[in-house]
LUMLONU-440859 format. One record per residue (C-alpha): residue number from 0; x, y, z. Coordinates in nm, 2 decimals. Layout:
N
pos = NUM, u = X, v = Y, w = Z
...
***
This chain:
277
pos = 0, u = -5.86, v = -0.45, w = 5.39
pos = 1, u = -5.74, v = -0.16, w = 5.58
pos = 2, u = -5.48, v = 0.11, w = 5.54
pos = 3, u = -5.12, v = 0.06, w = 5.58
pos = 4, u = -5.01, v = 0.21, w = 5.93
pos = 5, u = -4.72, v = 0.42, w = 5.77
pos = 6, u = -4.95, v = 0.60, w = 5.53
pos = 7, u = -5.13, v = 0.87, w = 5.73
pos = 8, u = -5.30, v = 1.02, w = 5.45
pos = 9, u = -5.50, v = 0.69, w = 5.40
pos = 10, u = -5.83, v = 0.67, w = 5.58
pos = 11, u = -6.00, v = 0.35, w = 5.66
pos = 12, u = -6.35, v = 0.32, w = 5.48
pos = 13, u = -6.66, v = 0.26, w = 5.69
pos = 14, u = -6.82, v = -0.08, w = 5.67
pos = 15, u = -7.11, v = 0.06, w = 5.44
pos = 16, u = -6.86, v = 0.23, w = 5.22
pos = 17, u = -6.66, v = -0.09, w = 5.19
pos = 18, u = -6.99, v = -0.29, w = 5.10
pos = 19, u = -7.09, v = -0.03, w = 4.84
pos = 20, u = -6.73, v = -0.03, w = 4.68
pos = 21, u = -6.74, v = -0.41, w = 4.65
pos = 22, u = -7.08, v = -0.40, w = 4.50
pos = 23, u = -6.99, v = -0.14, w = 4.25
pos = 24, u = -6.68, v = -0.33, w = 4.13
pos = 25, u = -6.88, v = -0.65, w = 4.12
pos = 26, u = -7.18, v = -0.53, w = 3.92
pos = 27, u = -7.14, v = -0.39, w = 3.57
pos = 28, u = -7.31, v = -0.06, w = 3.52
pos = 29, u = -7.66, v = -0.10, w = 3.40
pos = 30, u = -7.71, v = -0.01, w = 3.04
pos = 31, u = -8.01, v = 0.20, w = 2.92
pos = 32, u = -8.29, v = -0.03, w = 2.84
pos = 33, u = -8.33, v = -0.07, w = 2.46
pos = 34, u = -8.67, v = -0.06, w = 2.30
pos = 35, u = -8.67, v = -0.44, w = 2.25
pos = 36, u = -8.59, v = -0.48, w = 2.62
pos = 37, u = -8.88, v = -0.26, w = 2.73
pos = 38, u = -9.12, v = -0.46, w = 2.49
pos = 39, u = -8.98, v = -0.79, w = 2.63
pos = 40, u = -9.06, v = -0.65, w = 2.99
pos = 41, u = -9.40, v = -0.55, w = 2.88
pos = 42, u = -9.49, v = -0.88, w = 2.73
pos = 43, u = -9.36, v = -1.07, w = 3.03
pos = 44, u = -9.55, v = -0.88, w = 3.29
pos = 45, u = -9.87, v = -1.10, w = 3.27
pos = 46, u = -9.66, v = -1.41, w = 3.33
pos = 47, u = -9.65, v = -1.30, w = 3.70
pos = 48, u = -10.03, v = -1.31, w = 3.73
pos = 49, u = -10.20, v = -1.62, w = 3.84
pos = 50, u = -10.46, v = -1.78, w = 3.62
pos = 51, u = -10.82, v = -1.70, w = 3.72
pos = 52, u = -10.91, v = -1.82, w = 4.07
pos = 53, u = -10.59, v = -2.05, w = 4.10
pos = 54, u = -10.49, v = -1.90, w = 4.44
pos = 55, u = -10.84, v = -1.91, w = 4.56
pos = 56, u = -10.86, v = -2.27, w = 4.47
pos = 57, u = -10.53, v = -2.36, w = 4.63
pos = 58, u = -10.65, v = -2.19, w = 4.95
pos = 59, u = -11.00, v = -2.37, w = 4.95
pos = 60, u = -10.83, v = -2.71, w = 4.89
pos = 61, u = -10.57, v = -2.67, w = 5.16
pos = 62, u = -10.59, v = -2.89, w = 5.46
pos = 63, u = -10.53, v = -2.58, w = 5.66
pos = 64, u = -10.85, v = -2.43, w = 5.57
pos = 65, u = -11.05, v = -2.43, w = 5.93
pos = 66, u = -11.33, v = -2.67, w = 5.83
pos = 67, u = -11.20, v = -2.99, w = 6.00
pos = 68, u = -11.17, v = -3.21, w = 5.70
pos = 69, u = -10.85, v = -3.37, w = 5.84
pos = 70, u = -11.04, v = -3.51, w = 6.14
pos = 71, u = -11.27, v = -3.75, w = 5.96
pos = 72, u = -11.15, v = -4.09, w = 5.79
pos = 73, u = -11.49, v = -4.15, w = 5.61
pos = 74, u = -11.48, v = -4.52, w = 5.69
pos = 75, u = -11.12, v = -4.57, w = 5.62
pos = 76, u = -11.03, v = -4.63, w = 5.98
pos = 77, u = -11.31, v = -4.88, w = 6.02
pos = 78, u = -11.20, v = -5.06, w = 5.71
pos = 79, u = -10.85, v = -5.09, w = 5.87
pos = 80, u = -11.01, v = -5.23, w = 6.19
pos = 81, u = -11.20, v = -5.48, w = 5.98
pos = 82, u = -10.88, v = -5.59, w = 5.80
pos = 83, u = -10.99, v = -5.47, w = 5.44
pos = 84, u = -10.71, v = -5.22, w = 5.43
pos = 85, u = -10.38, v = -5.35, w = 5.57
pos = 86, u = -10.12, v = -5.22, w = 5.32
pos = 87, u = -10.03, v = -4.95, w = 5.08
pos = 88, u = -10.18, v = -5.14, w = 4.79
pos = 89, u = -10.50, v = -5.19, w = 4.98
pos = 90, u = -10.52, v = -4.83, w = 5.08
pos = 91, u = -10.45, v = -4.70, w = 4.73
pos = 92, u = -10.72, v = -4.92, w = 4.57
pos = 93, u = -10.97, v = -4.83, w = 4.84
pos = 94, u = -10.92, v = -4.45, w = 4.80
pos = 95, u = -10.93, v = -4.49, w = 4.42
pos = 96, u = -11.25, v = -4.67, w = 4.44
pos = 97, u = -11.40, v = -4.42, w = 4.68
pos = 98, u = -11.30, v = -4.12, w = 4.44
pos = 99, u = -11.46, v = -4.29, w = 4.12
pos = 100, u = -11.75, v = -4.48, w = 4.25
pos = 101, u = -11.87, v = -4.25, w = 4.52
pos = 102, u = -11.72, v = -3.90, w = 4.52
pos = 103, u = -11.74, v = -3.86, w = 4.14
pos = 104, u = -12.10, v = -3.96, w = 4.13
pos = 105, u = -12.20, v = -3.77, w = 4.43
pos = 106, u = -12.03, v = -3.48, w = 4.59
pos = 107, u = -11.83, v = -3.38, w = 4.28
pos = 108, u = -12.15, v = -3.37, w = 4.08
pos = 109, u = -12.32, v = -3.16, w = 4.35
pos = 110, u = -12.04, v = -2.91, w = 4.35
pos = 111, u = -12.04, v = -2.88, w = 3.97
pos = 112, u = -12.43, v = -2.82, w = 3.98
pos = 113, u = -12.41, v = -2.60, w = 4.28
pos = 114, u = -12.14, v = -2.37, w = 4.12
pos = 115, u = -12.36, v = -2.32, w = 3.83
pos = 116, u = -12.66, v = -2.24, w = 4.05
pos = 117, u = -12.47, v = -1.99, w = 4.27
pos = 118, u = -12.33, v = -1.80, w = 3.97
pos = 119, u = -12.68, v = -1.74, w = 3.82
pos = 120, u = -12.85, v = -1.66, w = 4.16
pos = 121, u = -13.08, v = -1.97, w = 4.16
pos = 122, u = -13.13, v = -2.03, w = 4.52
pos = 123, u = -13.42, v = -2.28, w = 4.47
pos = 124, u = -13.17, v = -2.49, w = 4.28
pos = 125, u = -12.90, v = -2.45, w = 4.54
pos = 126, u = -13.16, v = -2.56, w = 4.81
pos = 127, u = -13.26, v = -2.85, w = 4.61
pos = 128, u = -12.89, v = -2.97, w = 4.58
pos = 129, u = -12.83, v = -2.91, w = 4.96
pos = 130, u = -13.13, v = -3.11, w = 5.04
pos = 131, u = -13.01, v = -3.40, w = 4.83
pos = 132, u = -12.69, v = -3.40, w = 5.00
pos = 133, u = -12.87, v = -3.41, w = 5.36
pos = 134, u = -13.11, v = -3.69, w = 5.24
pos = 135, u = -12.86, v = -3.91, w = 5.08
pos = 136, u = -12.60, v = -3.93, w = 5.36
pos = 137, u = -12.60, v = -4.30, w = 5.45
pos = 138, u = -12.48, v = -4.28, w = 5.81
pos = 139, u = -12.53, v = -4.06, w = 6.09
pos = 140, u = -12.15, v = -3.99, w = 6.09
pos = 141, u = -12.15, v = -3.89, w = 5.72
pos = 142, u = -12.43, v = -3.65, w = 5.78
pos = 143, u = -12.27, v = -3.48, w = 6.08
pos = 144, u = -11.94, v = -3.45, w = 5.89
pos = 145, u = -12.11, v = -3.28, w = 5.59
pos = 146, u = -12.31, v = -3.04, w = 5.83
pos = 147, u = -12.02, v = -2.96, w = 6.05
pos = 148, u = -11.79, v = -2.88, w = 5.77
pos = 149, u = -12.06, v = -2.68, w = 5.60
pos = 150, u = -12.11, v = -2.46, w = 5.91
pos = 151, u = -11.74, v = -2.41, w = 5.95
pos = 152, u = -11.72, v = -2.31, w = 5.59
pos = 153, u = -12.00, v = -2.05, w = 5.63
pos = 154, u = -11.82, v = -1.90, w = 5.92
pos = 155, u = -11.50, v = -1.89, w = 5.71
pos = 156, u = -11.71, v = -1.69, w = 5.44
pos = 157, u = -11.84, v = -1.44, w = 5.69
pos = 158, u = -11.48, v = -1.35, w = 5.77
pos = 159, u = -11.36, v = -1.28, w = 5.42
pos = 160, u = -11.27, v = -0.94, w = 5.30
pos = 161, u = -11.58, v = -0.93, w = 5.09
pos = 162, u = -11.83, v = -1.01, w = 5.36
pos = 163, u = -11.92, v = -0.64, w = 5.37
pos = 164, u = -12.06, v = -0.67, w = 5.01
pos = 165, u = -12.45, v = -0.68, w = 5.04
pos = 166, u = -12.48, v = -0.93, w = 4.76
pos = 167, u = -12.21, v = -1.16, w = 4.92
pos = 168, u = -12.35, v = -1.13, w = 5.27
pos = 169, u = -12.70, v = -1.21, w = 5.13
pos = 170, u = -12.56, v = -1.54, w = 4.97
pos = 171, u = -12.41, v = -1.65, w = 5.30
pos = 172, u = -12.70, v = -1.57, w = 5.48
pos = 173, u = -12.92, v = -1.76, w = 5.23
pos = 174, u = -12.68, v = -2.05, w = 5.28
pos = 175, u = -12.66, v = -2.04, w = 5.64
pos = 176, u = -13.04, v = -2.09, w = 5.64
pos = 177, u = -13.04, v = -2.40, w = 5.45
pos = 178, u = -12.85, v = -2.61, w = 5.71
pos = 179, u = -12.56, v = -2.61, w = 5.49
pos = 180, u = -12.37, v = -2.90, w = 5.36
pos = 181, u = -12.00, v = -2.89, w = 5.27
pos = 182, u = -12.03, v = -2.95, w = 4.89
pos = 183, u = -12.28, v = -2.68, w = 4.84
pos = 184, u = -12.08, v = -2.43, w = 5.08
pos = 185, u = -11.76, v = -2.50, w = 4.88
pos = 186, u = -11.94, v = -2.44, w = 4.57
pos = 187, u = -12.04, v = -2.09, w = 4.69
pos = 188, u = -11.68, v = -2.02, w = 4.80
pos = 189, u = -11.53, v = -2.13, w = 4.46
pos = 190, u = -11.82, v = -1.97, w = 4.26
pos = 191, u = -11.68, v = -1.63, w = 4.36
pos = 192, u = -11.36, v = -1.69, w = 4.17
pos = 193, u = -11.32, v = -1.69, w = 3.79
pos = 194, u = -11.22, v = -2.07, w = 3.79
pos = 195, u = -11.37, v = -2.30, w = 3.56
pos = 196, u = -11.59, v = -2.58, w = 3.68
pos = 197, u = -11.33, v = -2.87, w = 3.60
pos = 198, u = -11.07, v = -2.67, w = 3.80
pos = 199, u = -11.30, v = -2.63, w = 4.08
pos = 200, u = -11.39, v = -2.98, w = 4.10
pos = 201, u = -11.03, v = -3.08, w = 4.07
pos = 202, u = -10.94, v = -2.86, w = 4.37
pos = 203, u = -11.23, v = -3.01, w = 4.58
pos = 204, u = -11.12, v = -3.37, w = 4.49
pos = 205, u = -10.76, v = -3.31, w = 4.56
pos = 206, u = -10.83, v = -3.13, w = 4.89
pos = 207, u = -11.04, v = -3.46, w = 4.99
pos = 208, u = -10.74, v = -3.67, w = 4.86
pos = 209, u = -10.50, v = -3.49, w = 5.08
pos = 210, u = -10.70, v = -3.54, w = 5.39
pos = 211, u = -10.77, v = -3.92, w = 5.32
pos = 212, u = -10.42, v = -3.98, w = 5.25
pos = 213, u = -10.32, v = -3.84, w = 5.57
pos = 214, u = -10.59, v = -4.06, w = 5.74
pos = 215, u = -10.45, v = -4.36, w = 5.57
pos = 216, u = -10.09, v = -4.27, w = 5.70
pos = 217, u = -10.22, v = -4.27, w = 6.05
pos = 218, u = -10.48, v = -4.55, w = 6.05
pos = 219, u = -10.30, v = -4.82, w = 5.84
pos = 220, u = -10.02, v = -4.70, w = 5.93
pos = 221, u = -9.81, v = -4.61, w = 5.63
pos = 222, u = -9.50, v = -4.40, w = 5.57
pos = 223, u = -9.47, v = -4.06, w = 5.40
pos = 224, u = -9.33, v = -4.22, w = 5.08
pos = 225, u = -9.63, v = -4.46, w = 5.06
pos = 226, u = -9.86, v = -4.16, w = 5.11
pos = 227, u = -9.71, v = -3.98, w = 4.82
pos = 228, u = -9.74, v = -4.27, w = 4.59
pos = 229, u = -10.12, v = -4.30, w = 4.68
pos = 230, u = -10.17, v = -3.91, w = 4.63
pos = 231, u = -9.99, v = -3.93, w = 4.30
pos = 232, u = -10.23, v = -4.21, w = 4.18
pos = 233, u = -10.53, v = -4.02, w = 4.30
pos = 234, u = -10.40, v = -3.70, w = 4.13
pos = 235, u = -10.39, v = -3.87, w = 3.81
pos = 236, u = -10.73, v = -3.99, w = 3.83
pos = 237, u = -10.90, v = -3.68, w = 3.96
pos = 238, u = -10.94, v = -3.51, w = 3.61
pos = 239, u = -11.14, v = -3.79, w = 3.47
pos = 240, u = -11.34, v = -3.81, w = 3.79
pos = 241, u = -11.42, v = -3.44, w = 3.75
pos = 242, u = -11.52, v = -3.47, w = 3.39
pos = 243, u = -11.74, v = -3.77, w = 3.48
pos = 244, u = -11.92, v = -3.55, w = 3.74
pos = 245, u = -11.97, v = -3.25, w = 3.51
pos = 246, u = -12.14, v = -3.47, w = 3.25
pos = 247, u = -12.36, v = -3.65, w = 3.49
pos = 248, u = -12.73, v = -3.56, w = 3.48
pos = 249, u = -12.94, v = -3.53, w = 3.79
pos = 250, u = -13.10, v = -3.87, w = 3.72
pos = 251, u = -12.76, v = -4.06, w = 3.73
pos = 252, u = -12.64, v = -3.87, w = 4.05
pos = 253, u = -12.63, v = -4.12, w = 4.33
pos = 254, u = -12.46, v = -4.18, w = 4.68
pos = 255, u = -12.52, v = -4.56, w = 4.70
pos = 256, u = -12.20, v = -4.70, w = 4.86
pos = 257, u = -12.33, v = -4.98, w = 5.09
pos = 258, u = -11.99, v = -5.12, w = 5.23
pos = 259, u = -11.87, v = -4.75, w = 5.29
pos = 260, u = -12.20, v = -4.66, w = 5.48
pos = 261, u = -12.18, v = -4.99, w = 5.69
pos = 262, u = -11.82, v = -4.91, w = 5.78
pos = 263, u = -11.91, v = -4.55, w = 5.87
pos = 264, u = -12.18, v = -4.67, w = 6.10
pos = 265, u = -11.95, v = -4.92, w = 6.27
pos = 266, u = -11.69, v = -4.63, w = 6.32
pos = 267, u = -11.94, v = -4.45, w = 6.53
pos = 268, u = -11.91, v = -4.72, w = 6.79
pos = 269, u = -11.55, v = -4.84, w = 6.72
pos = 270, u = -11.38, v = -4.90, w = 7.05
pos = 271, u = -11.06, v = -4.74, w = 6.96
pos = 272, u = -11.04, v = -4.47, w = 6.70
pos = 273, u = -10.82, v = -4.17, w = 6.60
pos = 274, u = -11.08, v = -3.99, w = 6.39
pos = 275, u = -11.40, v = -3.81, w = 6.45
pos = 276, u = -11.73, v = -3.97, w = 6.45
***
């Protein structure tokens, strides 16, 4: 609104002054904060703080983490080629079995044991676990995958803000000297947070699930809604799989998944493929 032309005493407000005036009229004056209000504010402050390690785990589980997990199908693409997986139902059942039969009894159990070993500084135990992963990969493709992702995560750790810490640098150097595998490298990264073992294992499993669902979308192929339904099923099953892994003794840990190994080996020579071998 401007001034009326016949009222020379009236001057037009500047744009800033006009905005200030509108804001003053729209907003009531702020009353002085009462003692109760200040107490509520103090009590509510911790709610803005994430739980221990939460953001670190979200970061580690993200497909955007530069380790290349999205580029592997772990036998799924070969299963599509062999007509074992052709529908959403097939893909959902396949990945559920892989989570509960293979991942929970192998990599998740390794992550649980390795986190504990890193936190107490037990390098011989870490090396033992890393060697177990290398020795039990049932195809060349699976071994190359865990080695490549392990090395990539080591490089990521070297570029973190705490890399200048001598103790942190020594851990990364020790890991690099082991021909690092991805589960053991992930355990080192996660062990630096204050997150609990169940939370760490669930983050690892969810990161795997996101990558595998994306592989199913491209290889089957499936739509985004189907992918979300599969991911919802896996997310519902991950806590129990993590609990199984935590309770698993060394003598029960295993990586025996013969059909998955056969399909992975076939994928190495598959004529047409989208995913890395």
